[in-house]
N, C-alpha and C positions, 0 to 999 in steps of 0.2 A: 670607331673611322670617323671620317669629316663630312659631317651633313651642313650643306649650303641652305640657306634661307630659302633658294628659290626648289633643292629636293623637301625641304619641312610642308611646304608648299603644296606640295600633291599629296599628301592624308591627314588625317585626323587622327589625333590619339583619343580614346575614350576608355575612361573609366570600367571594369569590368567586376561583374559583383560576386565574390566569393565561390558561388555556387557553379562559376561558369565554370572547374576546372579542382579536375579530382586529387592534385599534387599540386602545392603553392609551386611558381616555377623555381625559388632557390632551393627546395627541397625536390627538385625531380630526380627519380633514380637514375643513378650513375650507369654508365654502358653496362648493359648485362655481360657477364661471366661465359666463358667458352667452357662446354660441356664435353667431357670424350673428343674436343676436335670440331664440337656442332656448336652454334649459339642456342641459348636459351630464348624460349618462347616468351612472348607479349604474355605477361598478366594482369596489367591494368587495361579494365575494360574500356575505358576510353580512349587509349593508345592503339587498342587492338582496332575497335570500331574502326578510326579511322586509316588507320594500315591497313586494314583489309578494302578497304575505301580507296585507298591511292592504288591498290593492285587492281580494281576493277576499273579504275575511271582514268586515273593519272598516269602509269605505268603504261596502257596499251596506246595514250597520245605518244607520249616520248619514242618508243619504240615506232612509232609509226613509219620508217622507213629502214629497221634495225631485223634482219634475220634472227638467224638463232645466233648467239643465247638469248637475247631479245634482253638487254641488258636493265633497263630498267623496269622491268615486268618480273625478272627473277633474281641479276644478281643483287638489284640495291635494296630489293626487300629485304634481303639473309644480310645485306649490310646495316641495314636497319637492327636487327636482332641484335647488335653488338659495337653498336656505333650508334652516341648519344646524338652526333649533332643529325645523321642521318635519317634517324627514327624522327629525330623533331623537324626537319625539312618535310618528308611523309607525309607528315600528320598535318602538318601547318598548308600544306598545299592541297589535298585533302580536304581539312577542314574550310578552307579559301571558297572550293567549290561547292562544297556541301552548303554553304551557308549563304552562297548567290544563286546555288538551284532549290534551294528552301524559301526562294523570295525574301531573302536576308531577313530571315529571326533575329531578332535581338541576340537572343541568349546564343544563337550559333553563329553569330557574329563575333562575338565574346571571346567564343575560345578558340575560332581563329587566330583570333588578335592574339590570345594570349599565345597559343602555338608559335604562330608566327616572333611575337618578343625573345620566344623563349630561344629559338633555331637562330635568333640575329644573335645572341647571347654570346650561343655557345661556337656559332661561326665566327664571330668577331675575336674572340678567345683562339681560335685554330688556325687562322689565317695570321697570329702575328707566331706563331711557333711548329709551322706543318709544313714542313717538306713538300714535295709534289705529288700529293695524296688524292688520285683522282675521284676519293671517295669528296673531296672534297670541292672538286669542282662539282660534281651531280649536285653538292649540294644547292652550293650557289645559284646550278641553273632553275634548281628548285623553290628555291628562298623566291628568285628572279623572276621567274612566274606566277608566285604570290603575289606580286608587286604589279605586273604587267596585265594580269588578266580584270583587275578594275580598271584601268590606265588609259586614258587617252594615244595613239599609238605614236604620237609625236613628241611623246615623255617614254615611251618604252627604252631608249639609248639610254636613259640615266639608270635605269634597274638594271643595267647588263653591262654598265663601263668597267665594274670592279670584278667579272668575271673574265672581264678583256681582258684586263691588267694582267690577271691574277694567272691565267693560259699564258700568254706573252713571259711572263717570270719564265714558267717552267717547261716551257718549247713547244705545248702539247698542237698537234698537229693533226690534218685527216687522215695523216697514213699513222697515225701511233697506234697503240693495239689496248683492245678490250675495252674497259669502261672510259678510259681520257678521249679513245677517237670514238664514241657513242657517244659521250658528252660533248664534243667537239664538232662532229654537224648536224647535233640537236643545237649549239649554238649557231652556227652560221644559218639555221633555220629563221632562228628568233633574231638576229639579227635585220636580213632580209626585209622578214616581216617590218620590222623596227623601221626600216627606211624605204619601207617600199612607198607609204602616200606620202611623207614629205615631200621626196624627191632627193634626197639627200645621202653624200657616198657612204658603203655600211660601215662599220667600225673597223673593219677588218679584212678590205683588199681580198677576192677572188686569188689573186697569185700567191696568194699568203695560204692559205686553205691546204697544199697538197705540195710536198720540197718539189722545186724546179716549176710551180705553178701552172703542170700541165694534167690535166684529166689523164690517165691513158685506159686506152681503147682496149680491153679486152679481143680476145679471137672472139668469143663466144660470152654475148650478155646474160649474169647473171641478174636476179628481181633487182636484189639489193641493191648493187652498184650503176645498175642502167638508174634506180631511180636516184642515188647516192648525186649524181651526177647534172640529172632534172635539179636538182639544190645549185650545183656548181655553176650551170648554165644558167639560170636564172640571177644567180649573182653576178656571173659576168655581165648578161644583159644589162640587169642594172646600174651597176656601176661605168657600161658604155654612156647610160642614160644621163645617172646622177653628173657624170665628169663631164657631160659635154659643153665645151668653151661655150660662149658668149658671142665674143667676136673670131670668125676664122676667116683667116688669109686665105688664097688657092690653092696656094703649095696642102696648107692643112686639112682643106679641106678636103683632097685628094685621097690621104691619109683615113679621113674619116670616113668617105665614100669604100674604100677597101676594106676595111674594117668594120663595118657594117656589113659588106655581104660576106664575108669571111662568117660573124656570128648567125646571119640565117642561113648561111650551107650550115655551118654544125647544128641546129636547129632542125632543120631537115632531117638530116641526116640520121641524128640522135631518134627522132620521131619515127624515122624509118624503121630503128634498129631496136624498138620496146620486142621485151618478149613478148612470145604467144600466149601467155598468161594475163598481160595487160590488154588482152581484147577485151571489146566488149560483148557483154555478154547478151546483151538485147535492145534493140534499138525504137523505142515506139514515140507516133508521129506527135505534133501540140493537143493537150487535152483544155481547150478554151480558156475562160478566166485563172482557172488553177493552176494551169502550166502551161504560157506561152509557146514555150522553146519546146522545141524534137529531146526526148529523153533518151542517155545514153547510159546505163546501167554496166557497170563495173563489180569485177566477183566482189572485191571491199575497199574497204575506206581509203588504206595507204594509196592503190594501185588508185583509185579517183582522184586523190591527192595530188599523186604524182603529175598525172595527165592536167590538172589542173592547173599545178604552179608551170607546165611546158605552156598551155596554152596562155598564160599570163603574159614569159618569155616575151612567146608570139607578139601578145597584144603592143608591149611595151617598145619593142623592138620598129611596129611599124607605127607608132607614134615619135618613133624617133627617126625616120628617116632624114639624109642627110642633105639639109638646105640652108641656108643661109639665117641670122635672126629673124633678118625683115620679111625673109618670104614664110616663113613658118608657118601662120595662121595657113596662108595664101595653099602651100603643100598639103595642108590635114583638112582644109576643104576640096582637096582635089578625088572625085568620084572613087576613084581605085584607092585611095586612101580609107576614105569615111566604110566604104564596103566591106576592107579588108583586116578593120579596127572593128566592125560592127559583130562581125562573126564570132572571130575569138572572143567576146565582150559576152555573147548569147553564150556560147561554147563554156565560159566560165560560171555563170550563173546558173544556167539549165547544170549541169555537173552536180551543184550543190543542193537543187529541188529534185533529180534522179538519185542521187548517192546520199540518202540521210542518216549518214551514219557520223556518231559523236568525232571520231577519230580525227575524218576528215573533216567537221566545220569546224573543229579546234582551230583547225589551219588554214581554215578559209577566210576569218571577215577584212582583212584587207584587201587579198585578194578579188572580193565582192567589190569593195568599195574601189577600186584602180578601176572595175570593167562596166563595174552601176552607173559609174560616172560618163561614159563614152555609149549612152543606151540611151533608145530615142521614144521606141513607145512607150506608151504610157502603161499601157496592162504589163511589157516587160519591166519597168520601172518599179510598178508595183509588188511584181511577185519577187523583186531583186529585195526590197525593204521587208516585205514578209520573210523570207527565209534566213531575214539578218536579226528580224527580232525573234525568231525560232530559235533561231544557232544563241540567240542568248540565254533563251527559258531554258534551253535545256543544257550549256553545256556553262554555262556563269559566266561566258565573256562578255563585257561590255562593246556594244554594241552601236550604243543611243550618238558615240562620237560618230561613228560613221554614218548612219543614219543621217543627221544634221548637215554632216558634209556633202550627203547625193543631193538634199534638199537646196542648199545655197547652190550649189554647181548648174543644177539643171535649170533651176530660177533664174540665174544669171546668164543662160543659153540660151534666150529668145532673143529673135530678130521680128521687126516690122516691114512689110510689104504690101503694098499699095496695090487694093483691087479694087481701085475706082477712084472719080477724083475727088469724094471723100471717106473712105473707108481705109483698111490697112486689115490685114489680117496677121496671125502671132504665128509663129513657124519657130522649131526647132531650128537653132544654127550648130548642124554635127558639129562642123569645123571648130567654132569655139569652141565645142564639148570637147572635144582631142587638145586643145590647145591646154586649158584652162589644167587637164590631164599631166597634157608633158609638162608646164607648168610644176608643178606639184603643190603640198597644199598649204606649204607656207610664203609660195609665193603668189596663188592667183587667190583673188576676192574672194573675200570671207560671203 
């Protein structure tokens, strides 16, 4: 694999101590032989520890919107018993999560790095000699997760590029069967999150996710298909936002307005078609400084994550209200737009405060970053920062860049209004907040 200077600057290679790994990388056991049609159990204690940790922590994250057979929780661990690449990828991502959740203990970090390096070496060889093997696709996602968990969101696209090239070569899509299909939808979630804050188009447009580019609506929605369409709709709305032209003539504006209204109708319709099991199980009033939002509790993490993504789609569509570039700030400052954006932003942040599940939290960082930028009330901002910090402590996801991003946007959002002959009062400019969010991280002021 070619490594550019741009990529190599994203990480640091360190020397690991000899006792950080029970077996040298070049002597790692070969794939376990199958016995009577079944794979052999893991006998190495370190491999076993991290494979079990993968099953407990990582598999459920990847299976967030996957119903039976929950491929990354059940099928992938079984593949790991007979496929060295899958075992190393599972162990690497579990070891990385363990080291981050363990306050980055140096010994744990060295173990994670060795597993990661071993997985990269085996993956490189498999990519040169592999046909359309879904196990390689799944391993690519796990290795990318290792890289993304400590990186800025604006760098995630680099870590996902190889995976995107692989699925294009083999023609996998959202209607493929088995592990390939499950891996594809996880890839779609990853590229949306990778592009969300930057405002750039995703690496693979939503029209390429499904044959003919249309997500079919069944007569009766099952939970899994409803959740997958949430991902599809968020991707579609994000695509609309990221491809909004800077200079729109009258004819293009009419088309733009029509498409915006179609997307709004799709979101409203899909929201109303949510299966009964997605309904809140309790709704509680705000709880002072600890939680200044109304708390809406859902049955489990995947359901709360789906609602959070859907509300993010509504928020993005709100700040993308069609208008000319010259009038964008004025439109975003209008009472209707600012009020609606505040409602969705509060719902997104309140979701993570109320539904404290690591599965949903691992998916929430970029959603909270988008929503947090739109908050005005200081208590609400503090709650958003606090939940981002808790997410890093519990899941290992690096949220420091998100907190810094929020601080920069909030600091740049002040305006001064005269309140007397010689004095002025500082107030939050909500329109400017929404404008910076609409611009995206790579275009708005640092």
